C-alpha positions in Angstrom: 155.0 156.5 153.0 151.4 156.3 152.0 151.9 159.3 149.8 154.8 157.7 148.1 152.8 154.5 147.7 150.0 156.3 145.9 152.4 158.1 143.6 154.1 154.8 142.8 150.8 153.1 142.1 149.6 155.9 139.9 152.8 155.9 137.9 152.7 152.1 137.5 149.1 152.3 136.4 149.9 154.9 133.8 152.8 152.9 132.5 150.7 149.8 132.3 147.8 151.7 130.6 150.2 153.2 128.0 151.8 149.8 127.5 148.4 148.1 126.8 147.4 150.9 124.4 150.7 150.5 122.6 150.1 146.8 122.3 146.6 147.3 121.1 147.6 149.8 118.5 150.5 147.6 117.3 148.0 144.6 117.0 145.5 146.7 115.1 148.2 147.9 112.7 149.5 144.4 112.2 146.0 142.9 111.6 144.8 146.0 109.7 141.6 145.6 111.9 140.3 148.2 114.3 138.0 145.8 116.1 139.8 142.5 116.9 137.8 141.6 120.0 134.4 142.7 121.3 136.0 144.9 124.0 137.7 147.0 121.4 134.4 148.5 120.3 131.3 146.7 121.7 128.8 148.5 119.5 130.7 147.9 116.2 131.7 144.4 117.3 128.0 143.4 117.7 127.2 144.7 114.2 130.3 142.9 112.8 129.1 139.6 114.3 125.7 140.1 112.9 127.1 140.8 109.4 129.3 137.6 109.7 126.2 135.6 110.6 124.4 137.0 107.5 127.4 136.3 105.4 127.7 132.7 106.5 124.0 132.2 105.7 124.5 133.7 102.3 127.4 131.4 101.7 125.3 128.4 102.6 122.5 129.6 100.3 125.1 130.2 97.5 126.5 126.7 98.0 123.0 125.3 97.7 122.4 127.3 94.6 125.6 126.0 93.0 124.5 122.4 93.6 121.0 123.1 92.2 122.4 124.9 89.2 124.8 122.0 88.6 122.0 119.4 89.0 119.5 121.3 86.8 122.2 121.9 84.1 122.8 118.2 84.0 119.1 117.5 83.9 118.8 119.9 81.0 121.6 118.2 79.2 120.0 114.8 79.7 116.6 115.9 78.4 118.2 117.7 75.4 120.0 114.4 74.5 116.8 112.4 74.9 114.9 114.8 72.8 117.4 114.4 70.0 117.1 110.6 70.4 113.3 110.7 70.3 113.5 112.7 67.0 115.5 109.8 65.6 112.9 107.4 66.9 110.2 109.5 65.3 112.0 109.3 61.9 112.3 105.5 62.3 108.6 105.1 63.3 107.3 107.3 60.6 109.2 105.3 58.0 108.0 102.0 59.4 104.4 103.2 59.5 104.5 104.2 55.8 105.4 100.7 54.7 108.7 98.7 55.1 109.7 95.1 54.9 110.0 92.8 57.8 113.7 92.9 57.7 113.8 96.7 57.7 111.4 96.8 60.7 113.7 94.4 62.6 116.6 96.7 61.9 114.5 99.6 63.1 113.7 97.7 66.3 117.4 97.4 67.0 117.7 101.2 66.7 114.7 101.7 69.1 116.3 99.2 71.5 119.5 101.2 71.6 117.6 104.4 72.3 115.8 102.6 75.1 119.1 101.4 76.7 120.4 105.0 76.4 117.3 106.4 78.0 117.5 104.2 81.1 121.2 105.1 81.6 120.5 108.9 81.2 117.5 108.7 83.5 119.9 107.4 86.2 122.3 110.3 85.8 123.8 111.4 89.2 125.6 114.6 90.2 127.6 114.9 93.4 126.2 111.6 94.7 122.6 112.5 94.0 120.4 111.0 91.2 119.1 114.0 89.2 115.7 112.3 88.6 115.3 110.5 91.9 113.3 113.1 93.9 114.2 113.2 97.6 115.4 109.6 97.5 118.1 110.6 95.1 121.0 109.5 97.2 119.8 105.9 98.0 119.6 104.0 94.7 119.1 104.5 91.0 115.5 105.7 90.4 114.9 103.6 87.3 115.2 99.8 87.3 115.2 97.9 84.0 113.8 94.3 83.9 115.2 92.0 81.3 114.0 88.9 79.5 116.2 87.1 76.9 118.6 90.1 76.9 115.9 92.7 76.2 114.3 95.3 78.5 110.7 94.3 78.9 109.8 96.9 81.5 111.2 99.8 83.4 109.9 100.8 86.8 110.4 104.0 88.7 111.6 103.4 92.2 112.6 106.9 93.1 110.6 109.3 95.3 107.5 111.2 94.2 108.7 114.2 96.3 111.4 116.7 95.6 114.4 117.7 97.8 113.7 121.3 98.8 116.7 123.3 100.1 116.9 126.9 101.2 118.4 129.2 98.6 117.4 132.6 100.2 115.6 133.9 103.2 112.2 132.1 103.2 112.8 130.6 99.7 113.3 126.9 99.0 114.1 125.3 95.7 114.1 121.8 94.4 117.5 120.3 94.1 116.4 117.3 92.1 113.5 116.3 89.8 110.9 113.5 90.1 111.6 111.3 87.1 108.0 110.0 87.1 106.8 113.6 86.4 109.5 114.3 83.7 109.3 111.1 81.7 105.6 110.3 82.0 102.4 112.1 81.0 99.7 112.6 83.6 96.6 113.8 81.6 94.6 110.6 81.5 92.0 110.0 78.8 89.7 107.1 78.4 91.1 103.8 76.9 90.9 103.3 73.2 90.3 99.8 71.8 91.7 98.9 68.4 90.9 95.3 67.9 87.7 93.7 66.5 86.7 91.6 69.5 83.9 94.0 70.4 85.5 95.1 73.7 85.1 98.7 74.6 86.0 101.1 77.5 84.0 100.3 80.6 82.2 102.8 82.9 84.9 103.0 85.6 88.1 105.0 85.5 90.9 102.6 84.5 94.3 102.9 86.1 96.4 101.1 83.5 98.9 103.3 81.7 100.3 103.5 78.1 99.7 100.5 75.9 97.8 97.4 77.1 97.1 94.1 75.4 93.7 92.7 76.3 93.6 89.0 75.7 90.1 87.5 75.3 90.0 83.7 75.2 87.2 81.2 74.8 86.0 79.0 77.7 82.7 77.2 77.1 79.9 77.3 74.5 76.4 76.2 75.3 73.3 76.0 73.1 69.8 76.9 74.0 66.6 75.0 73.2 66.0 71.2 73.0 67.5 70.5 69.6 70.2 68.3 70.9 73.0 70.4 69.3 75.9 70.5 71.7 79.5 71.8 71.8 82.0 69.6 70.1 85.1 68.2 71.8 87.2 70.8 70.1 85.0 73.6 71.2 86.8 74.6 74.4 90.1 75.2 72.8 89.1 76.2 69.3 85.8 78.0 69.3 86.4 81.7 68.6 83.0 83.2 69.5 82.3 85.0 72.7 79.0 86.3 74.2 75.3 85.9 73.5 75.0 87.7 70.1 75.6 84.6 68.0 73.0 82.2 66.7 72.9 78.8 65.0 70.3 78.3 62.3 69.2 74.7 61.8 67.4 73.7 58.6 65.9 70.4 59.8 64.2 69.7 56.5 67.5 69.8 54.5 69.8 68.7 57.3 71.9 71.9 57.1 73.2 74.3 59.8 75.0 77.6 59.9 76.6 80.1 62.3 75.1 83.6 62.1 75.4 84.8 58.5 77.8 82.0 57.4 77.2 79.4 54.8 74.9 76.5 55.5 76.8 73.3 56.1 75.2 69.8 55.5 75.3 67.3 58.4 74.5 63.6 58.7 74.0 63.5 62.5 77.2 61.6 63.1 79.6 64.6 63.4 81.2 65.2 66.8 83.2 68.3 65.6 81.3 69.9 62.8 83.1 73.2 62.0 80.9 76.2 61.3 82.1 79.6 60.3 80.3 82.9 59.9 81.0 85.7 57.5 83.4 87.4 60.0 85.5 84.2 60.2 84.3 83.2 63.7 84.3 79.5 64.3 82.4 77.0 66.4 82.7 73.2 66.6 79.4 71.5 67.2 78.4 67.9 68.1 75.4 66.7 66.0 75.3 63.1 67.3 72.5 63.8 69.8 70.2 65.7 67.5 66.6 65.4 68.7 64.0 63.7 66.4 60.9 65.2 65.0 62.6 68.6 64.1 61.3 70.5 61.1 61.7 73.8 59.4 64.1 76.6 60.2 65.1 76.6 63.9 67.2 79.4 65.5 69.4 78.2 68.4 70.7 80.7 70.9 74.3 80.6 71.9 76.1 81.5 75.2 79.9 81.5 74.8 81.8 82.3 78.0 85.4 83.3 78.1 88.3 84.7 80.1 90.1 88.0 79.9 93.7 89.1 80.8 95.9 92.1 80.6 99.1 90.4 81.9 99.6 87.8 79.1 97.5 85.2 80.9 99.4 85.3 84.1 96.0 85.9 85.7 92.6 85.8 84.1 89.1 87.0 85.0 86.0 85.0 84.0 83.9 86.5 81.3 80.4 85.2 81.9 78.0 88.1 82.8 79.1 90.5 79.9 78.4 93.7 81.9 79.5 97.2 80.9 82.1 97.3 83.6 84.1 94.1 83.8 87.3 94.5 85.9 90.6 93.1 84.6 93.7 93.5 86.7 97.4 93.3 85.9 98.9 91.1 88.6 102.3 92.6 88.3 101.3 96.3 88.7 97.9 96.0 90.3 96.5 98.4 87.7 93.0 97.9 86.4 91.3 98.1 83.0 87.5 98.5 83.0 86.0 96.7 80.0 82.5 97.1 78.5 81.9 93.5 77.5 78.3 93.9 76.3 79.4 93.8 72.6 82.2 91.3 72.8 81.7 88.7 70.0 85.0 86.9 69.5 88.4 86.0 71.0 91.5 87.9 70.2 94.2 90.1 71.5 92.9 93.7 71.7 95.4 96.5 71.6 94.4 99.2 74.0 95.8 102.8 74.2 95.4 105.1 77.2 96.3 108.6 75.9 97.7 110.9 78.5 99.5 108.2 80.5 102.5 107.3 78.3 106.0 107.1 79.8 109.2 107.3 77.8 110.3 103.7 78.5 107.0 101.9 78.0 106.4 103.7 74.8 109.8 102.7 73.4 109.3 99.1 74.5 105.9 99.0 72.8 107.3 100.5 69.6 110.2 98.0 69.5 107.8 95.1 70.1 105.4 96.2 67.4 108.4 96.5 65.0 109.5 93.0 66.0 105.8 91.8 65.6 106.1 89.3 68.5 102.3 89.0 68.6 102.0 88.0 64.9 100.0 91.0 63.7 99.0 91.3 60.1 100.7 94.0 58.0 97.5 96.1 58.3 97.3 95.8 62.1 101.1 96.4 62.4 100.9 99.6 60.3 97.8 100.8 62.3 99.6 100.4 65.6 102.7 102.0 64.4 100.7 105.0 63.3 99.1 105.2 66.7 102.5 104.8 68.3 103.5 108.1 66.6 100.8 109.8 68.7 102.3 108.1 71.8 105.7 109.3 70.9 104.5 112.9 70.3 102.9 112.8 73.7 106.2 111.8 75.4 108.1 114.4 73.4 105.7 117.1 74.3 106.0 116.3 78.0 109.8 116.3 77.7 109.7 119.7 76.0 107.5 121.1 78.8 110.0 119.8 81.4 112.8 121.4 79.5 111.0 124.7 79.6 110.5 124.3 83.4 114.1 123.5 84.0 115.3 126.3 81.7 113.2 128.7 83.6 114.5 127.4 86.9 118.1 127.7 85.8 117.5 131.3 84.7 115.8 132.1 88.1 118.7 130.5 89.9 121.3 132.4 88.0 119.5 135.7 88.7 119.2 134.8 92.4 122.9 133.8 92.5 123.8 137.3 91.1 121.6 138.9 93.7 123.2 137.0 96.6 126.7 138.0 95.3 125.6 141.6 95.3 124.1 141.3 98.8 127.3 139.7 100.1 129.4 142.4 98.5 127.3 145.0 100.3 127.8 143.2 103.6 131.5 142.9 103.0 131.7 146.6 102.4 129.8 147.4 105.5 131.9 145.0 107.6 135.0 146.6 106.2 133.9 150.1 107.2 133.2 148.9 110.7 136.2 146.7 111.2 139.1 147.8 109.0 141.7 150.1 110.5 142.9 153.4 109.1 146.6 152.7 109.2 147.7 156.4 108.9 145.5 157.3 111.8 146.6 154.4 113.9 150.3 155.2 113.1 149.8 158.7 114.3 148.0 157.5 117.4 150.8 155.0 118.0 153.4 157.7 117.8 151.6 159.9 120.3 151.1 157.1 122.7 154.7 156.1 122.3 155.8 159.6 123.2 153.4 159.7 126.2 154.7 156.4 127.3 158.4 157.5 127.1 157.6 160.7 129.0 155.7 158.8 131.7 158.6 156.3 131.9 161.1 159.2 132.3 159.0 161.0 134.9 158.6 157.8 136.8 162.2 157.1 136.8 162.9 160.6 137.9 160.5 160.5 140.7 161.5 157.1 141.9 165.1 158.1 142.0 164.6 160.9 144.6 165.8 160.3 148.1 166.1 162.3 151.4 169.4 163.6 150.4 167.8 165.5 147.5 166.0 167.7 150.2 169.1 168.4 152.4 
């Protein structure tokens, strides 16, 4: 019986083996794949899994590239649009600087204001939920925030990140998916401040941190007179004196009862004046009290003057005392915390001093300043307005140059990304080909093998049936 049992087991094993082979061949033909599971061909299966992993990584890199290309293409479009708008602004500014009426300049200011509104909207462009110019904070909130007063934008602040989002686009290669708006729309090549007024203020010794255009306000505080002549500051002096510093002098002609300021005209006095107005050749004014004039004075007497003041660069929201007149007075903007160092040694008079800081202009601040100069909110003379408009052309050129540089960078990045994309496509194609060679079935070969296996299976089945049908009677 043990012999028959062995024969039976062997025949059953053969049938099962042929049956499994038939099933495998049929599955391979149906799927057109020679390696369906690792056990089909362990060596090739390992290579196929490695190729699939590489392909998935390539697909992730390709998806990242697509996002970057889309984002950079949008950034390029925005900057192209802004460049065209700035050309329009340049035309308006050039025309205004060459001489136009107040009404014409007001109309031009409206045009600049429209460009400013458009610039803020474009700078907050988003693609697939990410702000193109927001750096690595591009998915949180708009990078640029406009602040309004009386319906006009008075300042624009960058609240995006100063770092880029870096994503992998190839093995060991990362690329920025966004741009830092503060790098794109602002220059960063600081020069020393340039002062354009006639107050006598100049750039201090320290390195200022203010940017773009600044308005330095110098106002009078107190005027005191040296010596023992009895000449004193009038009651109107505090609010109306326009001198600052220690470079001014009163000259008293005691013999003729006349007095003058610096190189101004001599003015007669009686001794009863509490607010005698004196003006020098530059138009500076002091109000003096002559009621306490000392007796016994004679001849020409020079009287020294010390006029203190205050300075501000945030439209008098905060002020700094101007008393020592050093070469490095510190004036701070309370809103931004930025500092202007002022050489006060030659300051002579009050006034609002326009200050430019080349190499620090940003698109929005420049447009705001141009609009405000055109509107002449500060009551500038025609000559002062024309001078500042001419200087604003340089500011606009600076911003346009920076924007052009950014366009070149983005264009180069787009070209590199397109090249890399094509490379990844080629690599993936090679991997797909290699995987196909390892995995895809030869249907003709499998069909032939299936036919052979089917024949062997049928022969084995017939033999098994024959053997198992034998009995003792077959041997009698």
